[in-house]
N, C-alpha and C positions, 0 to 999 in steps of 0.2 A: 365015430360019434363021440367017444370018450375024449378024443383030442379036441373036438369042436367045443365040448362043454368046458374043458379046461381053459381054452382060449377065451371063451365068452365070460367065464367066471373071473378070470384075471382082468379082463377089460372092465367089467362092472366094478371090481374091487378098486381098481385104479381111479375110476370115475368118482366113486363114492369118497375115496380118500381126498381127492382134489376138491370135492365139494365142501368138505369140512375144514380143510386147511386154509388159512388166510392167505391172500395173495402176497407175494414177495414185495417188500417195500422198495420203491425206486431209489436208486442211489442219489443222494443229495448232490446238486450241482454246486460247485464252489461259488460263493457270494461274490458279486461284482458290484462295487460301489462307484457310482458315477460322480465325478468331481463336481463340486458345487459351481453353479454357473457364475461367472465373474460379472460384476456390474458392468453394463455397457456404458462406455463413455458417451456423453451427449455431445452434440455439435456446439461449438462456442456460439454465444449469442451476445448481442449488444442491445439491451432492451431499454425502453423508455417507461418512466413511471412518474407518479405524483405522490408526495407524502404530505399529509395534513395532521397536525397536532394542535395542542392548545397554544403553541407559540408561533403558529403560522403555517404556510403552505409553500413547498418548493418542489419544482420538477427536478428530475434527475435522470441520468443514464447509468446503467449498471452493466459491466462486462462480466459474463459468466463463462469461465473457461471450460473446455471439454472435460476437465477433471471433476466438474460439478456432479457428474453422474456416477462417480466411482464409489460413492458411499462413505467417503472420508471427509470430516469437517475441514474446510479450507480457511486459510487466512483471509481477512477482510481489510482492504485498504481504502480509505476515504481520500479522494483527491480534490483539492479546492483550487479552482482556476483563478487567474489574475483578472484585473480589470479589462473590460472590453472583450472578454472571451466568453465562449460557451463551453459546455462539457465536450461537445464534439471537437472544438478547436484544441482544447487542452489534451484530450485523448490522442489526437493526431500529432500535436506538437511534442508531447513527451514520449510517444511510443510505448506508453505503459501497458496498453492492451496486449501488445506482442510479448512483452516480458511476463505479463500475468498469465498468458497462455503457456509459456515455457515452464513457469514455476508453479502453476496451479493456484492462482490468487484471484479472489473476487474483488473487483474494483468498482466503486461507486463514485460518480461525479455529480455532486449537487450543483444545481444551476441557480445563480443569483439573478433575479429578474430586474428589469429596469424600474419596476415599481418600488423596489427596495433601494436601488441606487441607480442614478441615471446612466452611469457607465458600467453597470453590473459589478461594481466593486463590493467585496464583503466589508461590512462596516466595522472594522477592527478598532477604529478610533473613537467610537461612541461608548460612553460608560455603560449604557444599558446592554451593549453587545459584547461585554468583556468578562462576564462572570457566569457562574453556575445557576441553573434553574431560571433562566430568563434570556430573552433575545435570541440572537442567531446561534450562540453556543448550545442552548437548550434545544432549539429546533434541529440542529445538526446531530446532537446526541440522540435525539428521538429517532431520527432517520437511521442512524447507525444501529440502534437497537432493533429497529424494524427489519433491517437487512440481515442481522444476526438470526432473528427468528424465522424470517421468510426463507432463507437459503441454508439454514443450519450451519453457519460459519462457526469457526473455532473461537469461542469467547476469550481465550487466552492469547490469541494472536490478532488483535484489532489495532490498526495503525492509521495515522492521519498525516498527510503531507500537503503542501501547497506552495504556490508561487506568488511572491509579492504580497498583495492584499490577502491572497489565499494562504501564503505562508505565515503571515501575521495572525490570521484567524486560526490556522492550524495550531500555532503555539498557544493561543488562548484556549482553544478547545481541549487540547491535551492536558493543560494544567487546571482547567475547570473540571475535567472528568478523568483524573488519573486512574480511577477505578475501572474505566472503560478502555482506555488506550494504553498499549504496551510500549509504544515508542512514537516519536514524531520527527518529521522531516521538514525543514524550513528552507526554502529556496528564495533568496533575494527578499527576505522579509524583515520585520522588526520585532523586538521583544515585547511581551505583554506589558501594558501600561505605558507604552512609548508616547501615547497621545491621548487627549481627552476631547478633542473636537477637530473640525476640519483645519483650522488655522494651525494648531499645534501639530497636526498630522503632517502638513507640508513642511514645517520647520524640522520635524523629526526625520522625515525622509531625506531632506537635503543636508542637514547637519549631523544627524545621529542623535539617538536618545537611549539612555541606559535602561529605561523602563523601571519596573519595580522588582523587588525580591520575590522569589517564588517559594512556595511552601513545600512542594512535593517533588522528589526526584523523578524525572522521566527521561529515559535514554533519548538523546537528541542528535541528529545529524544536520549540519548547516552547509549550504552551498551559496557562494556569492562571488560575483565577478569583480575584479579589481578596478575595472573601468565603468562601473555602474554609476551613471549620472542621474538615475531616477531615484533609487534608494541607495544612499551612500554605503560603501562596504563597512564602514564603522558599525553600522547596525548589525551586520553579521557577527562581528566580534562581540557586540553587546548581547546578542542572543546566546552565544557561547558562554559568556561570563555568567549570565543569569542561570543558565542550565548547570554549569559546573558548581555554582554555589550550593546547590542542593545535594551534592554528593560529597561526603567527607573523604579526605585522604587521597584525592586524585592527583596524579602528576602529569605534566604536559610533555609530550614527545612530538617534536616538529620534524617534518620530512618535506624536502623540496625536490620535485622531480619535473621532468619534461617528457611528455609522451611523444615518441617519434611520429612526425606528421601531425601532431596535435599541439596542445598548449602546455605551458608550464603551470604548475600549481604548488601551493603550500598546504599541506594537510597537518593540522594540529590535533593530535589524539590525546584525550584526557582519560587516564586509566588508573587502576589500582595495580601497582607492581608491573608485572609483565602480562597481565591478563587482558581481556577484551576491553576496549575503550567504551566508556559510557557516554561520552560526548565527543563528537568529531566536528571540526570546522575546516571546510575546504575553501581556500581562496584561489580562484582561477585567474591567472595573469592575462590581462588584455581582454577579458570578457566583459560584456555589458550587461544590461538588464534583460536577460533572456534565459530560456531553458532550451538550448538547441540540441535536439536528438533525432537526426535523420530527416523525416519529411517536414516540409514547411507547413506551418499552420496558417489558416486564413488570417489575414491582417484585420484589424479592427477598422471601422469606418474612417474615412479621411478626416484629419483634424488640422487645425491651424493655431499654433504649430503642431506638428505631428504627435508630440508626446504630452500635449496638455489639452485639458477640456475645461471650459468655463462652467462653473456650477455655483450658484448662490453667491455670485460676485467674487468667488475665490478661484485661483488657478489651481486645479487639482491634477497633478501629474498622473498620467495613466500608466498601467502596468503592461509591459511586454507587448508592444505593437508588432514586433517581429520576433518570432520564436527561433528562427534559423537565419541569423544574419549571414549574408553572402561571404563576408570576410572570415567567418568562423571556419577554421581548418578542422575537419573531422576525419576519422578513419573508419567511420561506419556507425550505425545507430547504437551499437553496444561497445564501441571502442573509442579510445581517446579520453583524456581526463574529464573534460566538461561533458562530453556526450555520455559518460558513464554515470551521470547523476542518478537516473532512475534505477540502473542496475546495482550501483553501490547502495542506494537507498534500500532496495529489496534485499540485497545480500547482507547488509549491515543490520537493518531493522527487522525485516520479516523473518529472518532465520536465526537471528542471534538473541532475540529477546521475546519474552512471553510473560503473561501474568500468572502467578501462582499464589493462592491464598491472599490476594490483594496486593502482592508485592511484584515489582519488576525484577525479573531474574534472567540471567544469561543461560542460553541453551547449552547443555554439556558439549564439550568439544567433539566427542565421537559423533553425536547427532549432527552437529554443525558441519563437520567435515563433508559428509555426503551431500549436504544441501548446498555447499559452496563450490563443489567441484566444477559446476558449469561455468563459474565465473573466474576460475583460476587463470585461464589463459588471457582474459581481458583485464584482470586486475592490474592496476598501475603500480602496486607495491609488492 
């Protein structure tokens, strides 16, 4: 009996003690932080839109690369087509969408309607379409700002390029809005102020025109074929001269090369010392009035003769009826001197220049190196 009582008392004491003691705290598990979810890349899209502002309305196509969904502001490139073309023609003929996908660039292709010009030319020769805050430059600048806001593009890396009438308008646009564009590319075009009406436009295209002096320096790259019979290659030199005048202290370095299986070219670089060139002029030997880069773009409607259209009693030469002439020797859409026009444009302008505090500045070499790696194998120099 005594033993039973001792056992019972011990059990009751243990139970009472357990009742008043707090439960043992569980050992904390080591914290595990999940990595932040990476933004998912979107599928590339080639969309259609319409822009309306106080200066008019234009339809456009815009290429949005898959990098648009990565949450990083991308460069924006405005591409202005030549006469007789549509944005679809120009995108196909230049191969710029493929390059934009590789490098992560938003590309917008404004469309010139027949209501603005019977052959869809940009009106680079009309005084009302040559300056700021009016006409086609103001309309295109408004569209560019809308693309910046709509897609969150990088305002420091906005560029414009064009072919023939589009190249001439690109020059006008870049110098009317140097606060908006970081660099400009002109392919087979004319300098600002080269003409003031249709008649003087024809003369300037055939004979060349020095245009007017420019007020603001804008990094410029020029491409022109030596056998261009629509816009004389003298105009390419005039574009370069006017661009160089705005940069003090540049020296010219000329390089002549021939790409195996491609064409010969002369590249004139205007630079400060041994630094990056601020103006480049590429003269491609034996090339005509075209931007041939891989796939053939649709030809314009048949004409008599093929390179001319009668308008208002004047013979208005058209721009770029054939983007990929069969005699052109290429080594692929991103290889060969002339075929490299879009990739050199992107490598030179999109990655080497940006806007900072309203000034055009060169990207530091360390940053530039990584951006240009993809082009080192195809670069002709």
